[in-house]
N, CA and C atoms as an extended XYZ file, in Angstrom:
423
Properties=species:S:1:pos:R:3:atomname:S:1:resname:S:1:resid:I:1 pbc="F F F"
N       139.619      153.942       54.618 N   MET     1
C       138.259      153.608       54.259 CA  MET     1
C       137.797      152.444       55.135 C   MET     1
N       136.559      152.512       55.608 N   ALA     2
C       136.006      151.474       56.466 CA  ALA     2
C       135.753      150.206       55.655 C   ALA     2
N       135.923      149.095       56.310 N   ARG     3
C       135.733      147.806       55.652 CA  ARG     3
C       134.240      147.496       55.591 C   ARG     3
N       133.768      147.059       54.423 N   GLN     4
C       132.355      146.741       54.232 CA  GLN     4
C       132.069      145.351       54.794 C   GLN     4
N       130.912      145.204       55.442 N   THR     5
C       130.572      143.913       56.030 CA  THR     5
C       129.334      143.291       55.388 C   THR     5
N       128.522      144.068       54.670 N   THR     6
C       127.373      143.487       53.991 CA  THR     6
C       127.798      143.075       52.590 C   THR     6
N       127.078      142.130       52.024 N   TYR     7
C       127.431      141.669       50.684 CA  TYR     7
C       127.253      142.780       49.663 C   TYR     7
N       126.181      143.533       49.771 N   ASP     8
C       125.979      144.645       48.839 CA  ASP     8
C       127.100      145.678       48.982 C   ASP     8
N       127.518      145.933       50.209 N   GLY     9
C       128.611      146.870       50.440 CA  GLY     9
C       129.923      146.364       49.867 C   GLY     9
N       130.184      145.073       50.049 N   MET    10
C       131.416      144.493       49.505 CA  MET    10
C       131.416      144.538       47.978 C   MET    10
N       130.290      144.199       47.370 N   ILE    11
C       130.212      144.201       45.906 CA  ILE    11
C       130.412      145.618       45.374 C   ILE    11
N       129.800      146.593       46.038 N   GLY    12
C       129.983      147.988       45.637 CA  GLY    12
C       131.435      148.430       45.758 C   GLY    12
N       132.062      148.007       46.837 N   ASP    13
C       133.477      148.324       47.044 CA  ASP    13
C       134.344      147.686       45.960 C   ASP    13
N       134.053      146.439       45.617 N   TRP    14
C       134.806      145.750       44.562 CA  TRP    14
C       134.623      146.429       43.213 C   TRP    14
N       133.364      146.848       42.937 N   GLN    15
C       133.086      147.517       41.652 CA  GLN    15
C       133.877      148.829       41.552 C   GLN    15
N       133.872      149.580       42.632 N   ARG    16
C       134.600      150.848       42.635 CA  ARG    16
C       136.100      150.624       42.441 C   ARG    16
N       136.650      149.641       43.180 N   LEU    17
C       138.077      149.334       43.055 CA  LEU    17
C       138.411      148.824       41.650 C   LEU    17
N       137.573      147.972       41.123 N   HIS    18
C       137.798      147.428       39.775 CA  HIS    18
C       137.813      148.558       38.747 C   HIS    18
N       136.876      149.469       38.873 N   GLY    19
C       136.812      150.609       37.941 CA  GLY    19
C       138.039      151.495       38.038 C   GLY    19
N       138.494      151.761       39.262 N   LEU    20
C       139.661      152.619       39.442 CA  LEU    20
C       140.941      151.962       38.915 C   LEU    20
N       141.127      150.688       39.174 N   VAL    21
C       142.317      149.994       38.688 CA  VAL    21
C       142.253      149.858       37.166 C   VAL    21
N       141.052      149.616       36.632 N   GLU    22
C       140.863      149.522       35.175 CA  GLU    22
C       141.256      150.839       34.504 C   GLU    22
N       140.900      151.964       35.128 N   ALA    23
C       141.224      153.275       34.564 CA  ALA    23
C       142.731      153.537       34.581 C   ALA    23
N       143.427      152.952       35.552 N   ASN    24
C       144.880      153.157       35.676 CA  ASN    24
C       145.661      151.887       35.301 C   ASN    24
N       145.127      151.111       34.394 N   LYS    25
C       145.727      149.840       34.021 CA  LYS    25
C       147.140      150.007       33.435 C   LYS    25
N       147.365      151.070       32.729 N   ALA    26
C       148.679      151.286       32.112 CA  ALA    26
C       149.767      151.482       33.171 C   ALA    26
N       149.407      152.110       34.306 N   ASP    27
C       150.381      152.343       35.366 CA  ASP    27
C       150.596      151.109       36.246 C   ASP    27
N       149.640      150.166       36.205 N   LEU    28
C       149.689      149.014       37.124 CA  LEU    28
C       149.632      147.685       36.352 C   LEU    28
N       150.617      147.400       35.489 N   PRO    29
C       150.560      146.163       34.709 CA  PRO    29
C       150.681      144.911       35.584 C   PRO    29
N       151.322      145.005       36.747 N   GLN    30
C       151.492      143.841       37.619 CA  GLN    30
C       150.157      143.391       38.246 C   GLN    30
N       149.143      144.266       38.261 N   LEU    31
C       147.842      143.914       38.854 CA  LEU    31
C       146.858      143.361       37.827 C   LEU    31
N       147.265      143.240       36.574 N   GLU    32
C       146.361      142.778       35.514 CA  GLU    32
C       145.760      141.388       35.798 C   GLU    32
N       146.542      140.374       36.226 N   PRO    33
C       145.922      139.063       36.498 CA  PRO    33
C       144.897      139.133       37.640 C   PRO    33
N       145.212      139.929       38.651 N   TYR    34
C       144.296      140.062       39.789 CA  TYR    34
C       143.037      140.843       39.397 C   TYR    34
N       143.210      141.784       38.495 N   LEU    35
C       142.072      142.565       38.009 CA  LEU    35
C       141.098      141.662       37.262 C   LEU    35
N       141.641      140.738       36.454 N   ALA    36
C       140.793      139.801       35.713 CA  ALA    36
C       140.049      138.875       36.676 C   ALA    36
N       140.753      138.372       37.692 N   LYS    37
C       140.107      137.486       38.683 CA  LYS    37
C       139.028      138.239       39.454 C   LYS    37
N       139.326      139.481       39.846 N   LEU    38
C       138.337      140.287       40.565 CA  LEU    38
C       137.118      140.538       39.688 C   LEU    38
N       137.351      140.763       38.392 N   GLY    39
C       136.230      140.962       37.471 CA  GLY    39
C       135.348      139.729       37.389 C   GLY    39
N       135.947      138.535       37.362 N   THR    40
C       135.183      137.279       37.322 CA  THR    40
C       134.379      137.085       38.605 C   THR    40
N       135.062      137.277       39.735 N   VAL    41
C       134.371      137.129       41.034 CA  VAL    41
C       133.256      138.160       41.158 C   VAL    41
N       133.496      139.355       40.723 N   LEU    42
C       132.513      140.430       40.787 CA  LEU    42
C       131.279      140.090       39.953 C   LEU    42
N       131.489      139.593       38.739 N   ALA    43
C       130.357      139.223       37.877 CA  ALA    43
C       129.536      138.105       38.504 C   ALA    43
N       130.201      137.112       39.081 N   GLN    44
C       129.482      136.013       39.729 CA  GLN    44
C       128.709      136.509       40.953 C   GLN    44
N       129.330      137.378       41.727 N   ALA    45
C       128.672      137.890       42.931 CA  ALA    45
C       127.443      138.718       42.577 C   ALA    45
N       127.528      139.526       41.529 N   VAL    46
C       126.378      140.331       41.099 CA  VAL    46
C       125.249      139.413       40.638 C   VAL    46
N       125.574      138.365       39.907 N   GLU    47
C       124.555      137.439       39.403 CA  GLU    47
C       123.873      136.702       40.564 C   GLU    47
N       124.665      136.240       41.538 N   VAL    48
C       124.101      135.535       42.691 CA  VAL    48
C       123.248      136.486       43.529 C   VAL    48
N       123.674      137.730       43.665 N   SER    49
C       122.898      138.712       44.422 CA  SER    49
C       121.547      138.973       43.763 C   SER    49
N       121.542      139.059       42.433 N   LYS    50
C       120.271      139.243       41.710 CA  LYS    50
C       119.372      138.025       41.900 C   LYS    50
N       119.966      136.835       41.838 N   ARG    51
C       119.184      135.611       42.029 CA  ARG    51
C       118.597      135.574       43.445 C   ARG    51
N       119.381      136.005       44.415 N   GLN    52
C       118.911      136.032       45.799 CA  GLN    52
C       117.727      136.992       45.947 C   GLN    52
N       117.806      138.150       45.302 N   GLY    53
C       116.696      139.104       45.348 CA  GLY    53
C       115.437      138.529       44.712 C   GLY    53
N       115.596      137.815       43.601 N   ALA    54
C       114.438      137.197       42.955 CA  ALA    54
C       113.835      136.113       43.839 C   ALA    54
N       114.694      135.360       44.504 N   MET    55
C       114.198      134.309       45.404 CA  MET    55
C       113.476      134.908       46.605 C   MET    55
N       113.987      136.030       47.102 N   ARG    56
C       113.341      136.709       48.230 CA  ARG    56
C       111.931      137.146       47.835 C   ARG    56
N       111.810      137.695       46.626 N   ALA    57
C       110.492      138.126       46.146 CA  ALA    57
C       109.575      136.915       45.967 C   ALA    57
N       110.113      135.811       45.446 N   ALA    58
C       109.309      134.601       45.271 CA  ALA    58
C       108.882      134.039       46.622 C   ALA    58
N       109.764      134.119       47.616 N   LYS    59
C       109.427      133.627       48.947 CA  LYS    59
C       108.289      134.457       49.551 C   LYS    59
N       108.350      135.761       49.385 N   GLN    60
C       107.293      136.621       49.913 CA  GLN    60
C       105.957      136.304       49.242 C   GLN    60
N       105.985      136.066       47.948 N   GLU    61
C       104.755      135.722       47.226 CA  GLU    61
C       104.224      134.366       47.689 C   GLU    61
N       105.125      133.407       47.888 N   ALA    62
C       104.702      132.090       48.370 CA  ALA    62
C       104.111      132.198       49.775 C   ALA    62
N       104.695      133.018       50.630 N   SER    63
C       104.161      133.199       51.984 CA  SER    63
C       102.772      133.815       51.943 C   SER    63
N       102.573      134.784       51.065 N   ARG    64
C       101.266      135.412       50.922 CA  ARG    64
C       100.228      134.379       50.459 C   ARG    64
N       100.591      133.554       49.498 N   SER    65
C        99.683      132.522       49.000 CA  SER    65
C        99.376      131.493       50.089 C   SER    65
N       100.392      131.125       50.853 N   LEU    66
C       100.198      130.149       51.912 CA  LEU    66
C        99.266      130.678       52.999 C   LEU    66
N        99.387      131.964       53.355 N   ARG    67
C        98.462      132.559       54.339 CA  ARG    67
C        97.029      132.509       53.835 C   ARG    67
N        96.838      132.820       52.556 N   LYS    68
C        95.501      132.815       51.972 CA  LYS    68
C        94.931      131.392       51.970 C   LYS    68
N        95.744      130.422       51.564 N   LEU    69
C        95.292      129.031       51.551 CA  LEU    69
C        95.028      128.519       52.967 C   LEU    69
N        95.837      128.945       53.937 N   GLY    70
C        95.627      128.536       55.320 CA  GLY    70
C        94.285      129.008       55.851 C   GLY    70
N        93.922      130.221       55.538 N   SER    71
C        92.638      130.749       55.991 CA  SER    71
C        91.477      129.996       55.332 C   SER    71
N        91.591      129.723       54.039 N   GLN    72
C        90.540      128.975       53.346 CA  GLN    72
C        90.436      127.555       53.897 C   GLN    72
N        91.589      126.926       54.134 N   GLY    73
C        91.600      125.557       54.657 CA  GLY    73
C        90.990      125.476       56.041 C   GLY    73
N        91.287      126.440       56.914 N   ASN    74
C        90.708      126.439       58.262 CA  ASN    74
C        89.192      126.591       58.216 C   ASN    74
N        88.701      127.454       57.337 N   ARG    75
C        87.239      127.618       57.213 CA  ARG    75
C        86.577      126.338       56.718 C   ARG    75
N        87.186      125.697       55.716 N   LEU    76
C        86.608      124.459       55.189 CA  LEU    76
C        86.670      123.326       56.213 C   LEU    76
N        87.759      123.238       56.979 N   ALA    77
C        87.872      122.201       58.003 CA  ALA    77
C        86.815      122.401       59.086 C   ALA    77
N        86.577      123.635       59.486 N   ALA    78
C        85.547      123.916       60.494 CA  ALA    78
C        84.167      123.546       59.961 C   ALA    78
N        83.918      123.841       58.698 N   LEU    79
C        82.636      123.489       58.073 CA  LEU    79
C        82.446      121.977       58.052 C   LEU    79
N        83.506      121.254       57.695 N   MET    80
C        83.403      119.789       57.640 CA  MET    80
C        83.190      119.196       59.034 C   MET    80
N        83.837      119.764       60.057 N   ARG    81
C        83.636      119.264       61.423 CA  ARG    81
C        82.185      119.458       61.868 C   ARG    81
N        81.626      120.612       61.541 N   GLN    82
C        80.228      120.853       61.896 CA  GLN    82
C        79.302      119.899       61.135 C   GLN    82
N        79.638      119.607       59.869 N   ALA    83
C        78.828      118.668       59.086 CA  ALA    83
C        78.913      117.264       59.683 C   ALA    83
N        80.086      116.861       60.178 N   LEU    84
C        80.220      115.551       60.823 CA  LEU    84
C        79.384      115.475       62.093 C   LEU    84
N        79.405      116.545       62.875 N   LEU    85
C        78.569      116.575       64.083 CA  LEU    85
C        77.093      116.467       63.721 C   LEU    85
N        76.688      117.140       62.664 N   GLU    86
C        75.297      117.104       62.228 CA  GLU    86
C        74.926      115.716       61.701 C   GLU    86
N        75.830      115.102       60.959 N   HIS    87
C        75.544      113.800       60.350 CA  HIS    87
C        75.473      112.686       61.393 C   HIS    87
N        76.482      112.597       62.270 N   TYR    88
C        76.542      111.504       63.234 CA  TYR    88
C        75.811      111.807       64.539 C   TYR    88
N        75.663      113.065       64.871 N   GLY    89
C        75.087      113.436       66.155 CA  GLY    89
C        76.211      113.722       67.143 C   GLY    89
N        75.916      114.529       68.144 N   ILE    90
C        76.985      114.988       69.035 CA  ILE    90
C        77.462      113.908       70.008 C   ILE    90
N        76.663      112.838       70.209 N   ASP    91
C        77.061      111.839       71.193 CA  ASP    91
C        77.541      110.532       70.575 C   ASP    91
N        77.762      110.495       69.287 N   GLU    92
C        78.205      109.278       68.600 CA  GLU    92
C        79.719      109.098       68.754 C   GLU    92
N        80.144      107.903       69.153 N   GLU    93
C        81.570      107.624       69.352 CA  GLU    93
C        82.355      107.651       68.041 C   GLU    93
N        81.699      107.549       66.912 N   LYS    94
C        82.358      107.597       65.607 CA  LYS    94
C        83.078      108.936       65.417 C   LYS    94
N        82.640      109.977       66.107 N   LEU    95
C        83.273      111.292       65.993 CA  LEU    95
C        84.738      111.265       66.429 C   LEU    95
N        85.072      110.383       67.357 N   ALA    96
C        86.448      110.290       67.844 CA  ALA    96
C        87.401      109.894       66.719 C   ALA    96
N        86.907      109.147       65.753 N   GLU    97
C        87.717      108.752       64.602 CA  GLU    97
C        88.168      109.966       63.791 C   GLU    97
N        87.382      111.023       63.806 N   PHE    98
C        87.685      112.246       63.061 CA  PHE    98
C        88.377      113.302       63.926 C   PHE    98
N        88.741      112.926       65.143 N   GLY    99
C        89.429      113.856       66.029 CA  GLY    99
C        88.483      114.785       66.772 C   GLY    99
N        87.205      114.457       66.807 N   LEU   100
C        86.225      115.276       67.515 CA  LEU   100
C        85.837      114.588       68.818 C   LEU   100
N        85.496      115.352       69.816 N   GLN   101
C        85.126      114.832       71.128 CA  GLN   101
C        83.620      114.597       71.170 C   GLN   101
N        83.188      113.346       71.268 N   PRO   102
C        81.748      113.111       71.397 CA  PRO   102
C        81.255      113.552       72.774 C   PRO   102
N        79.995      113.954       72.842 N   PHE   103
C        79.413      114.368       74.116 CA  PHE   103
C        79.061      113.114       74.893 C   PHE   103
N        79.668      112.952       76.039 N   ARG   104
C        79.464      111.738       76.836 CA  ARG   104
C        78.680      112.018       78.115 C   ARG   104
N        78.028      113.108       78.172 N   GLY   105
C        77.249      113.452       79.347 CA  GLY   105
C        78.052      114.302       80.300 C   GLY   105
N        77.354      114.892       81.201 N   ARG   106
C        77.996      115.770       82.162 CA  ARG   106
C        77.958      115.107       83.523 C   ARG   106
N        79.063      115.109       84.206 N   ILE   107
C        79.108      114.542       85.557 CA  ILE   107
C        78.687      115.640       86.517 C   ILE   107
N        77.591      115.381       87.188 N   ARG   108
C        77.088      116.380       88.132 CA  ARG   108
C        77.633      116.083       89.521 C   ARG   108
N        77.917      117.127       90.225 N   LYS   109
C        78.379      116.978       91.599 CA  LYS   109
C        77.187      116.580       92.471 C   LYS   109
N        77.463      115.698       93.401 N   GLN   110
C        76.427      115.332       94.352 CA  GLN   110
C        76.309      116.463       95.365 C   GLN   110
N        75.099      116.916       95.594 N   PRO   111
C        74.974      118.014       96.568 CA  PRO   111
C        75.376      117.516       97.953 C   PRO   111
N        76.192      118.302       98.620 N   THR   112
C        76.626      117.941       99.972 CA  THR   112
C        75.641      118.555      100.957 C   THR   112
N        75.204      117.761      101.932 N   PRO   113
C        74.259      118.325      102.914 CA  PRO   113
C        74.967      119.380      103.752 C   PRO   113
N        74.234      120.429      104.038 N   GLU   114
C        74.822      121.501      104.842 CA  GLU   114
C        74.933      121.066      106.289 C   GLU   114
N        76.071      121.359      106.878 N   LYS   115
C        76.278      121.042      108.281 CA  LYS   115
C        75.818      122.235      109.094 C   LYS   115
N        75.167      121.974      110.214 N   PRO   116
C        74.761      123.115      111.044 CA  PRO   116
C        76.003      123.784      111.599 C   PRO   116
N        75.975      125.107      111.735 N   PRO   117
C        77.158      125.801      112.247 CA  PRO   117
C        77.448      125.364      113.683 C   PRO   117
N        78.716      125.304      114.005 N   ALA   118
C        79.133      124.913      115.359 CA  ALA   118
C        78.741      126.020      116.333 C   ALA   118
N        78.300      125.633      117.539 N   PRO   119
C        77.920      126.670      118.515 CA  PRO   119
C        79.144      127.501      118.877 C   PRO   119
N        78.937      128.796      118.978 N   GLN   120
C        80.043      129.692      119.274 CA  GLN   120
C        80.351      129.675      120.762 C   GLN   120
N        81.619      129.702      121.060 N   GLN   121
C        82.053      129.735      122.445 CA  GLN   121
C        82.188      131.186      122.872 C   GLN   121
N        82.024      131.447      124.142 N   PRO   122
C        82.206      132.823      124.616 CA  PRO   122
C        83.647      133.273      124.360 C   PRO   122
N        83.821      134.566      124.250 N   GLU   123
C        85.111      135.170      123.912 CA  GLU   123
C        86.205      134.785      124.910 C   GLU   123
N        85.907      134.717      126.167 N   GLU   124
C        86.905      134.409      127.179 CA  GLU   124
C        87.403      132.975      127.040 C   GLU   124
N        86.508      132.098      126.629 N   ALA   125
C        86.886      130.693      126.524 CA  ALA   125
C        87.803      130.455      125.321 C   ALA   125
N        87.701      131.295      124.287 N   LYS   126
C        88.495      131.115      123.080 CA  LYS   126
C        89.966      131.408      123.326 C   LYS   126
N        90.268      132.460      124.114 N   GLN   127
C        91.656      132.867      124.308 CA  GLN   127
C        91.997      132.853      125.800 C   GLN   127
N        92.555      131.756      126.260 N   PRO   128
C        92.921      131.738      127.689 CA  PRO   128
C        94.128      132.636      127.926 C   PRO   128
N        94.087      133.319      129.026 N   ALA   129
C        95.186      134.234      129.368 CA  ALA   129
C        96.329      133.424      129.933 C   ALA   129
N        97.531      133.719      129.507 N   SER   130
C        98.680      132.998      130.043 CA  SER   130
C        99.154      133.734      131.305 C   SER   130
N        99.589      132.990      132.278 N   PRO   131
C        99.970      133.643      133.539 CA  PRO   131
C       101.222      134.493      133.419 C   PRO   131
N       102.128      134.205      132.500 N   ASP   132
C       103.355      134.985      132.410 CA  ASP   132
C       103.268      136.090      131.355 C   ASP   132
N       102.112      136.361      130.786 N   ALA   133
C       101.938      137.422      129.801 CA  ALA   133
C       101.864      138.754      130.548 C   ALA   133
N       102.497      139.805      130.012 N   PRO   134
C       102.431      141.103      130.689 CA  PRO   134
C       101.017      141.673      130.607 C   PRO   134
N       100.666      142.383      131.606 N   ALA   135
C        99.333      142.979      131.665 CA  ALA   135
C        99.300      144.184      130.750 C   ALA   135
N        98.119      144.398      130.145 N   LYS   136
C        97.977      145.544      129.244 CA  LYS   136
C        97.906      146.816      130.032 C   LYS   136
N        98.589      147.790      129.524 N   SER   137
C        98.605      149.073      130.183 CA  SER   137
C        97.665      149.999      129.419 C   SER   137
N        96.836      150.734      130.129 N   THR   138
C        95.950      151.690      129.484 CA  THR   138
C        96.556      153.056      129.463 C   THR   138
N        97.724      153.172      130.076 N   ASP   139
C        98.406      154.450      130.133 CA  ASP   139
C        99.165      154.663      128.829 C   ASP   139
N        98.892      155.743      128.115 N   SER   140
C        99.616      156.035      126.861 CA  SER   140
C       100.371      157.323      127.040 C   SER   140
N       101.611      157.286      126.776 N   ARG   141
C       102.453      158.464      126.945 CA  ARG   141
C       102.894      159.012      125.664 C   ARG   141
């Protein structure tokens, strides 16, 4: 039989073994103390597993409530920020106290005067021919 690795699998395996040994208790008197210990451990494990399931359900409910409260809180915080902007004005430095950025004006770029384009040089003057460069061949084979 394969060894169980999950807690539910182990508990199920223990329950099955406990039941089988309990049914054959008359043939196995030497296992009686171990059977009692296994029964105690089994009862505790079942109780803890049930408690864990209840806690899991409570955690899911708490997470659902927290998501709902988070959405309500974000809406109310946004409303209060807009009310602060309305009350103090968008350029009041007092807004910084509430974590809001006051409007301090816009820095405009100074227009740069356009430079006239540089006069173009003739094509020959741009690329001087080197004396040791091979001549272009127009012959294509």
